[in-house]
KENUNU-564000 format. One line per 10 residues: number of its first residue (from 0); for each residue x, y, z of C-alpha. Coordinates in steps of 0.001 Angstrom, whole numbers. Layout:
N
NUM = X/Y/Z ~ ...
END
This chain:
685
0 = 197525/210469/270223 ~ 193960/211293/271273 ~ 191474/208645/270166 ~ 188409/209796/268265 ~ 184933/209351/269712 ~ 183454/205858/269742 ~ 179955/207142/268918 ~ 180012/206348/265204 ~ 181416/202880/265821 ~ 178873/201788/268416
10 = 175844/203580/266927 ~ 176535/203425/263180 ~ 174361/204598/260327 ~ 176571/202778/257812 ~ 178550/199546/258121 ~ 181267/198093/255869 ~ 182062/194384/256147 ~ 185305/192782/254968 ~ 185817/189059/254464 ~ 183908/185952/253453
20 = 181792/183792/255734 ~ 182073/185991/258845 ~ 181265/189149/256899 ~ 178187/187506/255400 ~ 177011/186545/258883 ~ 177324/190137/260052 ~ 174935/191177/257289 ~ 172529/188367/258194 ~ 172448/189420/261834 ~ 171875/193082/260947
30 = 168988/192098/258664 ~ 167409/189884/261313 ~ 167466/192666/263874 ~ 166150/195253/261427 ~ 169143/197549/260987 ~ 167916/200537/258995 ~ 171285/201900/257835 ~ 173549/201158/254874 ~ 175596/197938/254683 ~ 178502/197773/252215
40 = 180198/194391/251629 ~ 183825/194515/250487 ~ 185277/191493/248686 ~ 187948/191141/245976 ~ 185935/188665/243836 ~ 182227/188614/244706 ~ 179816/190959/242938 ~ 177075/190847/245550 ~ 176340/189450/249014 ~ 172758/188883/250171
50 = 171449/191200/247501 ~ 173906/194011/248210 ~ 176511/195278/245764 ~ 180067/194236/246646 ~ 182905/196766/246602 ~ 186513/195910/245878 ~ 188311/198100/248441 ~ 187931/200847/251008 ~ 188592/203400/248288 ~ 185598/202119/246260
60 = 183086/202631/249083 ~ 180501/205379/248491 ~ 181544/207117/251732 ~ 183620/206627/254836 ~ 181687/204045/256886 ~ 180720/204763/260465 ~ 181747/201236/261422 ~ 183562/198319/259830 ~ 183790/194626/260588 ~ 187187/193341/259452
70 = 186937/189549/259202 ~ 190118/188706/257302 ~ 193518/187267/258266 ~ 195762/189115/260674 ~ 198183/190650/258177 ~ 195460/191840/255803 ~ 193596/193248/258812 ~ 196398/195769/259329 ~ 196228/196977/255721 ~ 192443/197372/255790
80 = 192515/199214/259118 ~ 195095/201624/257714 ~ 192927/202282/254648 ~ 189839/202823/256809 ~ 191679/205290/259037 ~ 192923/207249/256028 ~ 189396/207318/254570 ~ 187980/208758/257829 ~ 185961/205772/259035 ~ 184360/205877/262478
90 = 186052/202720/263705 ~ 186529/198997/263170 ~ 186106/195637/264845 ~ 189167/193425/264278 ~ 188042/189794/264308 ~ 191346/188026/263573 ~ 193459/186358/266243 ~ 197198/185683/266247 ~ 198346/188911/267854 ~ 199752/189525/271332
100 = 197549/186844/272892 ~ 199443/184249/270831 ~ 203074/185226/271460 ~ 203786/181761/272852 ~ 202878/180252/269474 ~ 203596/183141/267081 ~ 206806/185075/267597 ~ 205544/188086/265629 ~ 202257/188413/267561 ~ 203284/191410/269662
110 = 204911/193117/266675 ~ 201774/192724/264567 ~ 199581/194101/267342 ~ 201778/197173/267596 ~ 201551/197568/263811 ~ 197750/197319/263996 ~ 197527/200080/266591 ~ 199868/202234/264526 ~ 197782/201660/261397 ~ 194600/202732/263188
120 = 196009/206045/264336 ~ 193233/207947/266129 ~ 190485/205808/264573 ~ 188978/203557/267269 ~ 189453/199814/266899 ~ 187983/197029/269030 ~ 190030/193867/269462 ~ 191796/192189/267830 ~ 190749/188646/268694 ~ 187078/189450/269343
130 = 183574/189092/267916 ~ 182664/192764/268124 ~ 179432/194280/269340 ~ 175648/194071/269302 ~ 173597/197254/269602 ~ 170143/195999/270575 ~ 168746/199528/270686 ~ 169296/200338/267009 ~ 169665/196852/265565 ~ 173260/197556/264529
140 = 175584/194546/264762 ~ 179257/194002/264059 ~ 178836/190380/265066 ~ 179595/187224/263003 ~ 177469/184644/264809 ~ 174092/183784/266256 ~ 173003/185414/269521 ~ 169984/185800/271757 ~ 169729/189591/272073 ~ 166302/191107/271334
150 = 165577/194649/270180 ~ 164815/196851/273160 ~ 164107/200523/273869 ~ 166341/200544/276938 ~ 168412/198207/279037 ~ 171840/197249/280340 ~ 175196/197186/278596 ~ 177397/194122/279057 ~ 181077/194143/278140 ~ 183528/191255/278215
160 = 186888/190244/276808 ~ 185517/186801/275979 ~ 183393/186372/272862 ~ 182083/183009/274032 ~ 181019/184443/277380 ~ 179199/187165/275437 ~ 177329/184581/273367 ~ 176365/182682/276518 ~ 175078/185835/278200 ~ 173055/186751/275128
170 = 171141/183465/275423 ~ 169793/184215/278929 ~ 166029/183812/279359 ~ 165781/185635/282695 ~ 164084/188805/281467 ~ 167181/191012/281316 ~ 166929/193630/278539 ~ 170337/193966/276858 ~ 170964/197294/275168 ~ 174590/196624/274211
180 = 176703/193467/274223 ~ 180370/194111/273484 ~ 183605/192144/273407 ~ 186998/193793/273844 ~ 189424/190983/272959 ~ 193038/192020/273383 ~ 192192/195678/274125 ~ 195113/196632/271891 ~ 193919/200213/271599 ~ 190426/200562/273046
190 = 189997/199100/276512 ~ 186892/197678/278090 ~ 186622/200743/280335 ~ 186695/203050/277300 ~ 183888/201063/275685 ~ 181897/201160/278908 ~ 182308/204938/279154 ~ 180969/205273/275610 ~ 177824/203205/276171 ~ 177246/204859/279547
200 = 176544/208134/277735 ~ 173607/206599/275862 ~ 170483/207771/277750 ~ 168813/204451/276962 ~ 171411/202537/279026 ~ 170608/202133/282726 ~ 173409/199933/284058 ~ 176742/198477/282924 ~ 178059/194966/283570 ~ 181719/194064/283077
210 = 183219/190600/282753 ~ 186887/191433/283322 ~ 189824/189118/282769 ~ 192434/191844/283174 ~ 192181/195568/283917 ~ 193005/197638/280837 ~ 193844/200844/282709 ~ 193211/201930/286289 ~ 192864/205534/285146 ~ 190213/204533/282591
220 = 188431/202375/285161 ~ 188330/205314/287564 ~ 186964/207602/284819 ~ 184236/205043/284207 ~ 183366/204794/287903 ~ 183234/208550/288372 ~ 181117/209119/285255 ~ 178765/206311/286317 ~ 178375/208027/289667 ~ 177625/211365/288002
230 = 175016/209811/285717 ~ 173566/207618/288510 ~ 174151/204525/286373 ~ 175719/201741/288463 ~ 178494/199454/287242 ~ 178920/195849/288329 ~ 181908/193616/287562 ~ 182713/189927/287462 ~ 186508/189915/287824 ~ 188156/186555/287216
240 = 191577/185570/288539 ~ 190967/184118/292002 ~ 193008/181045/291049 ~ 196490/180816/289572 ~ 195085/178758/286692 ~ 192594/181502/285887 ~ 195374/184102/285883 ~ 197468/182006/283491 ~ 194450/181467/281241 ~ 193857/185216/281125
250 = 197370/185878/279840 ~ 197088/183214/277141 ~ 193559/184226/276155 ~ 193756/188014/275888 ~ 197374/188901/276736 ~ 196091/190703/279854 ~ 197515/190557/283354 ~ 194906/189587/285917 ~ 196780/190798/288990 ~ 196036/189896/292600
260 = 192384/189082/293237 ~ 192442/190742/296663 ~ 193913/193928/295182 ~ 191334/193887/292390 ~ 188561/193586/294971 ~ 189945/196574/296877 ~ 190122/198650/293692 ~ 186525/197876/292733 ~ 185316/198579/296262 ~ 187051/201953/296368
270 = 185550/202943/293027 ~ 182036/201909/293993 ~ 181906/199219/291311 ~ 179874/196268/292566 ~ 181532/192865/292381 ~ 179855/189528/291739 ~ 181320/186034/291557 ~ 179341/184228/288853 ~ 177530/184957/285620 ~ 174104/184164/287151
280 = 174888/186627/289951 ~ 175795/189214/287327 ~ 172501/188786/285481 ~ 170412/188997/288662 ~ 172348/192031/289888 ~ 171965/193802/286550 ~ 168223/193166/286644 ~ 167944/194656/290124 ~ 170022/197698/289209 ~ 168171/198168/285904
290 = 164774/198229/287624 ~ 165498/199604/291099 ~ 168981/201098/291026 ~ 171402/200950/293992 ~ 169792/200153/297340 ~ 169632/202666/300165 ~ 170675/200031/302709 ~ 171220/196297/303113 ~ 167926/195823/304987 ~ 165601/193451/303125
300 = 162409/191534/303792 ~ 161207/188148/302585 ~ 157798/186516/302441 ~ 156847/183026/301311 ~ 153973/180613/301831 ~ 156371/177933/303074 ~ 158489/177652/306183 ~ 161013/175680/304155 ~ 161487/178580/301761 ~ 161760/181038/304649
310 = 164510/178883/306181 ~ 166360/178659/302878 ~ 166252/182430/302563 ~ 167527/182967/306110 ~ 170372/180469/305714 ~ 171434/181915/302369 ~ 172012/185270/304049 ~ 174689/183855/306368 ~ 178047/185339/305382 ~ 176460/188020/303216
320 = 176123/191682/304066 ~ 172340/191715/304018 ~ 170065/192209/306986 ~ 166654/190618/307499 ~ 165778/193340/309991 ~ 163018/192533/312455 ~ 159511/193819/311844 ~ 158657/197273/313177 ~ 155865/197609/315783 ~ 153716/199304/313175
330 = 153855/196304/310837 ~ 152578/193748/313323 ~ 148871/194740/313672 ~ 148037/194821/309922 ~ 149941/191579/309323 ~ 148110/189926/312222 ~ 144722/191112/310954 ~ 145402/189783/307458 ~ 147210/186527/308222 ~ 145492/185427/311439
340 = 146708/184125/314779 ~ 148417/180957/313525 ~ 151134/182730/311553 ~ 154389/183557/313353 ~ 155240/187129/312428 ~ 158933/187433/311635 ~ 161358/188306/308849 ~ 161707/186138/306759 ~ 157973/185537/307036 ~ 156109/182332/306255
350 = 152572/183590/305552 ~ 151188/180036/305166 ~ 148464/179367/302571 ~ 145503/180993/304320 ~ 145484/183916/301857 ~ 146666/181946/298805 ~ 144649/182877/295711 ~ 143032/185905/297400 ~ 144412/188974/295636 ~ 142951/191478/298098
360 = 144266/189786/301242 ~ 147616/189020/299598 ~ 147947/192681/298643 ~ 147143/193719/302225 ~ 149766/191335/303619 ~ 152438/192347/301119 ~ 151672/196034/301645 ~ 152080/195675/305414 ~ 155513/194104/304903 ~ 156540/196564/302172
370 = 155654/199482/304465 ~ 158447/198508/306860 ~ 161095/200716/305251 ~ 163180/197904/303805 ~ 165453/198685/300867 ~ 164139/195633/299012 ~ 161131/193393/299608 ~ 161176/189826/298302 ~ 158360/187354/297748 ~ 159389/183750/297094
380 = 157311/182201/294302 ~ 158271/179277/292055 ~ 156028/179033/288998 ~ 154605/175679/287827 ~ 155342/174119/284452 ~ 153061/175662/281862 ~ 152846/172420/279868 ~ 151407/170440/282781 ~ 149898/172845/285317 ~ 147489/175753/285714
390 = 149384/178810/286972 ~ 146379/181085/287569 ~ 146829/181302/291350 ~ 150513/182127/290911 ~ 149594/185028/288648 ~ 147199/186220/291364 ~ 150197/186444/293676 ~ 152117/188334/290970 ~ 149275/190838/290655 ~ 149192/191281/294429
400 = 152948/191976/294570 ~ 152599/194578/291814 ~ 149606/196132/293577 ~ 151459/196334/296901 ~ 154598/197763/295311 ~ 152558/200389/293485 ~ 150552/201311/296601 ~ 153582/201635/298920 ~ 156208/202829/296434 ~ 158536/200159/297807
410 = 161062/198211/295760 ~ 159944/194621/295311 ~ 161094/191408/293684 ~ 159695/187938/293127 ~ 162197/185134/293730 ~ 162037/181693/292121 ~ 164218/179357/294165 ~ 165130/177489/290961 ~ 166099/179456/287874 ~ 163941/177340/285570
420 = 160878/178127/287697 ~ 160811/181763/286533 ~ 159269/181708/283011 ~ 160726/184255/280638 ~ 157369/185794/279770 ~ 156572/186244/283453 ~ 160003/187810/283985 ~ 159472/190234/281115 ~ 156065/191194/282476 ~ 157429/191790/285964
430 = 160229/193940/284560 ~ 157676/196012/282673 ~ 155745/196468/285932 ~ 158837/197548/287864 ~ 159119/194364/289953 ~ 162429/192494/289798 ~ 162121/188882/288540 ~ 164826/186990/290433 ~ 166081/183490/289665 ~ 167778/181676/292553
440 = 167911/182568/296247 ~ 171695/182799/296499 ~ 171914/184931/293365 ~ 169146/187186/294658 ~ 170923/187890/297936 ~ 174195/188448/296084 ~ 172383/191031/293952 ~ 170931/192754/297021 ~ 174321/192790/298746 ~ 176004/194260/295666
450 = 173327/196891/295068 ~ 173538/197955/298713 ~ 177336/198176/298498 ~ 177072/200462/295465 ~ 174522/202609/297278 ~ 176842/202917/300272 ~ 179825/203753/298051 ~ 177914/206547/296355 ~ 177226/208062/299776 ~ 180965/208321/300462
460 = 183168/211116/299209 ~ 184549/210664/295702 ~ 187806/208671/295960 ~ 191124/210327/295029 ~ 193036/209373/291914 ~ 195190/206292/292229 ~ 198786/206853/293258 ~ 201299/206725/290420 ~ 203705/204027/291577 ~ 205633/203495/288348
470 = 209038/202183/289472 ~ 212243/203925/288449 ~ 215046/201990/286799 ~ 217688/200222/288843 ~ 218143/197129/290959 ~ 216386/196911/294312 ~ 218498/196378/297444 ~ 217527/195114/300883 ~ 218045/197650/303671 ~ 219203/196440/307031
480 = 216552/196403/309727 ~ 218208/199399/311385 ~ 218171/201373/308110 ~ 214559/200424/307412 ~ 213405/201471/310865 ~ 215303/204738/310687 ~ 213514/205650/307441 ~ 210099/204701/308850 ~ 210742/206669/312053 ~ 211117/209849/309984
490 = 207477/209391/308937 ~ 206207/208922/312478 ~ 206444/205157/312982 ~ 207480/204374/316566 ~ 210502/202079/316906 ~ 212266/200622/319984 ~ 215308/202308/321476 ~ 218234/200624/319720 ~ 221944/200456/318899 ~ 223864/198665/316148
500 = 227044/196695/316768 ~ 229613/194843/314683 ~ 230975/192396/317291 ~ 229505/190317/320148 ~ 231317/192430/322763 ~ 230048/195658/321202 ~ 226529/194211/321229 ~ 226838/193454/324938 ~ 228026/197000/325631 ~ 225161/198455/323589
510 = 222688/196375/325584 ~ 224077/197741/328838 ~ 223627/201310/327528 ~ 220008/200663/326473 ~ 219051/198789/329611 ~ 217893/195227/330041 ~ 215947/193257/328965 ~ 216841/193540/325271 ~ 216290/191799/321954 ~ 219232/190873/319720
520 = 218860/190513/315960 ~ 221233/189647/313161 ~ 221463/192322/310455 ~ 221186/191461/306763 ~ 218839/188508/307353 ~ 215394/188763/305757 ~ 213502/186117/307747 ~ 215198/186181/311120 ~ 212989/183753/313022 ~ 213464/180963/310478
530 = 217215/181644/310285 ~ 217710/181702/314062 ~ 218849/185332/313903 ~ 216719/186726/316709 ~ 216908/186327/320493 ~ 214403/187913/322827 ~ 214269/188975/326466 ~ 218003/188789/327117 ~ 218619/189821/330742 ~ 222379/190478/330938
540 = 225514/191251/328918 ~ 226740/187645/328980 ~ 223501/186429/327384 ~ 223769/189078/324690 ~ 227382/188241/323896 ~ 226649/184504/323676 ~ 223624/185054/321455 ~ 225648/187313/319136 ~ 228394/184709/318782 ~ 225801/182071/317817
550 = 224555/184151/314881 ~ 227894/185629/313775 ~ 228098/183342/310748 ~ 224741/184333/309264 ~ 224588/188076/309901 ~ 226561/191157/308870 ~ 226184/192807/312244 ~ 223824/193130/315176 ~ 220855/195230/316188 ~ 220267/195558/319921
560 = 216830/196822/320954 ~ 214962/197523/324142 ~ 212353/194819/324701 ~ 208821/195958/323951 ~ 206211/195349/326669 ~ 203730/192510/326111 ~ 201320/193727/323432 ~ 197561/193400/323225 ~ 197947/192199/319628 ~ 200555/191738/316921
570 = 199821/193017/313414 ~ 201569/193181/310082 ~ 201762/196080/307638 ~ 203095/195228/304217 ~ 203554/196944/300889 ~ 204082/195100/297632 ~ 203728/195636/293896 ~ 200812/194269/291909 ~ 201470/193913/288150 ~ 198332/195947/287444
580 = 197695/198185/290439 ~ 201280/198946/291446 ~ 202039/199470/295145 ~ 199384/198641/297721 ~ 199234/198106/301484 ~ 198234/195004/303397 ~ 197224/195153/307061 ~ 196437/192078/309078 ~ 197106/189790/312009 ~ 200875/189442/312296
590 = 203613/187711/314200 ~ 204851/184225/313434 ~ 201309/182992/312646 ~ 200607/185488/309868 ~ 200277/182839/307133 ~ 198265/180539/309373 ~ 195704/183130/310471 ~ 195116/184603/306980 ~ 193397/187628/308484 ~ 194203/190629/306309
600 = 192785/193534/304327 ~ 194051/195482/301315 ~ 194410/199265/301119 ~ 194753/200941/297734 ~ 196910/204063/297668 ~ 196527/206866/298452 ~ 194418/206128/301491 ~ 192884/208001/304419 ~ 192613/207365/308143 ~ 188888/206723/307633
610 = 189620/203999/305072 ~ 192354/202573/307288 ~ 190013/202350/310282 ~ 187369/200648/308134 ~ 189890/198096/306842 ~ 191218/197350/310328 ~ 187666/196916/311607 ~ 187140/194089/309101 ~ 189934/192032/310662 ~ 189085/189288/313116
620 = 191967/190442/315301 ~ 190254/193832/315702 ~ 188025/192212/318357 ~ 191165/191490/320372 ~ 192314/195103/320035 ~ 188889/196330/321180 ~ 189132/194311/324409 ~ 187854/190832/323644 ~ 186065/189242/326633 ~ 186893/192193/328888
630 = 190602/191947/328083 ~ 192968/194870/327707 ~ 192129/197281/324905 ~ 194823/198175/322404 ~ 195726/201685/321283 ~ 193378/201890/318277 ~ 194050/205549/317489 ~ 197809/205025/317481 ~ 197376/201979/315242 ~ 195386/203926/312661
640 = 197927/206773/312722 ~ 200820/204338/312307 ~ 199255/202682/309253 ~ 198690/206172/307830 ~ 202364/206997/308480 ~ 203435/203862/306623 ~ 201123/204803/303750 ~ 202794/208231/303623 ~ 206213/206570/303541 ~ 205151/204308/300674
650 = 203648/207212/298725 ~ 206772/209329/299186 ~ 209017/206485/298019 ~ 206655/205044/295387 ~ 209150/205177/292532 ~ 211866/203449/294577 ~ 210047/201067/296892 ~ 209675/197442/295876 ~ 208642/195774/299121 ~ 207961/196658/302753
660 = 207142/194430/305700 ~ 206587/195495/309304 ~ 206002/192327/311297 ~ 205214/192305/314070 ~ 203741/195702/314758 ~ 203142/195610/318503 ~ 199819/197142/319548 ~ 200277/198137/323182 ~ 197583/198940/325724 ~ 195331/201898/325061
670 = 197295/205104/325425 ~ 200690/203380/325189 ~ 201036/203450/321401 ~ 202224/200910/318856 ~ 205808/199936/318057 ~ 207397/198388/314964 ~ 209301/195399/316343 ~ 210743/194357/312966 ~ 210904/195961/309538 ~ 212034/194917/306081
680 = 212419/197377/303213 ~ 213599/196540/299707 ~ 213978/199531/297428 ~ 216055/201168/294770 ~ 218708/203495/296040
END
């Protein structure tokens, strides 16, 4: 069934409210924000609510409402939603809990949620188990509580599954204009990505922020990312689920699966959706994107009248993908003329206090820095307490930053090192002037890093649709190593010359045919090293026969292989299933120390050789492959091709494959190729 448009629901001209206390609060919030449309209370006993006539049922309403807030118990919610759908309403917010998020406590929770979706038909519903939405552009609220959103003519849209997180975000005093604030709850029918797509179409919305507990649909998320790219409206996400406790909380809170955090990060990166780690980072990033949009690069500048602040800024950049690029030769003379001989010219720059309070000289200094071609120019400035201090000189600096930004056309921001040292009225004024009011050094650099990442993603080709990896029915079986390698070889993965054998004597004969030295492995053993089912560098038939006899009790047969020359590096290529994303690839440092090194990257399928090379380049072990300290270089081109071959194998067997592990993958010297020394495949027949 195709869902109807969300336009009437999120931008209503008429609102019906069902219930008692919560419904009354919805009316109060609409009145406080100046909603100009019709509001129709529905209650079985009351005659009026806040001066408005009360109706007895959906059938009694004067017309089909554009939007409805259903604040009644869970069973009655289903009946009202069905009546609204039959009447032709534009949509409904379902406030009640006790649906699929509560299956551990209520056995009928999942059944009731299915009944709710069925009752809605093609009429959009938000929730259940959510507060609803605030439209700060039109003053239309389906929201049963206090909030901090102000009316605005344009701004960002923020969407979350958590109503309490939404309330907290609404109370921010950092100068962020919020156009829409929405909660998705259980996402029983309408997912957070669907809501985001709807608000993205509003020309008054500049940027979208998502607080995601669990992905609703990868296809919907990709539609959102692609439409955001078309409209040049960036999307930033705070995806929870780094810890096991957070993943369990997500399931109990909204009945959503969080999935692997590393896989989620790879998905967001591919789609060009910026990722932040905290709510303050989200707010600062949204402010930057609202005012300046994605950044053309990660090159930034910083100025402050304190060496301590300059040092803090420089240290905060460690580990982040931002670049305090050195000054250009053309910047030095004007900076020297303005700041004098005692100032060390660098980036970050401590301009001392020689020009403090002098708007003209400050503007000259800022303009010289802003003219350096940086993607973002920052000035550190903590404002004094208004109840105890005179902030006139600080406002002189503000005026100078605005003047310099206007004169050069450069993107600029003022950074308060402490969040409370950026007054809200100052932040609002800076936003109006097109200068970003930042709160917190770490949050500021996170915002710059994220905005630059989005800018870089938009320069890349549009990513392909995600691979459909829906598994077919049937039990998965573990292939023998010989079977697994044979399948991989058909897709271009190099494997050692080998023979299989069923007895120790046959293994010895096979080794003689292959040529010594050889490796001997027990078949049917998943983790051979731990089980003692692998022997390496065997030099003669007697050694092979003895080794085979020692592992006869734990293996179903033997695999004899030609020893691989000493590699430059050992890697791992793995494929596994994520509960949300399906099959994905992992590449990383391999061998017996794979868990210890924890050096890996995720590849979402389908992938390209360009993406594979970029992922491999992120690994610490890539330095070894490139010839660390004048050592041997590994065969990089063969490595990239081999990972691509494995990706092709996974894609071709997506419905059957459950798990794949090539470890170690031996990267030989440049020009000598790479070889899969061991392989594990578990798949449906």
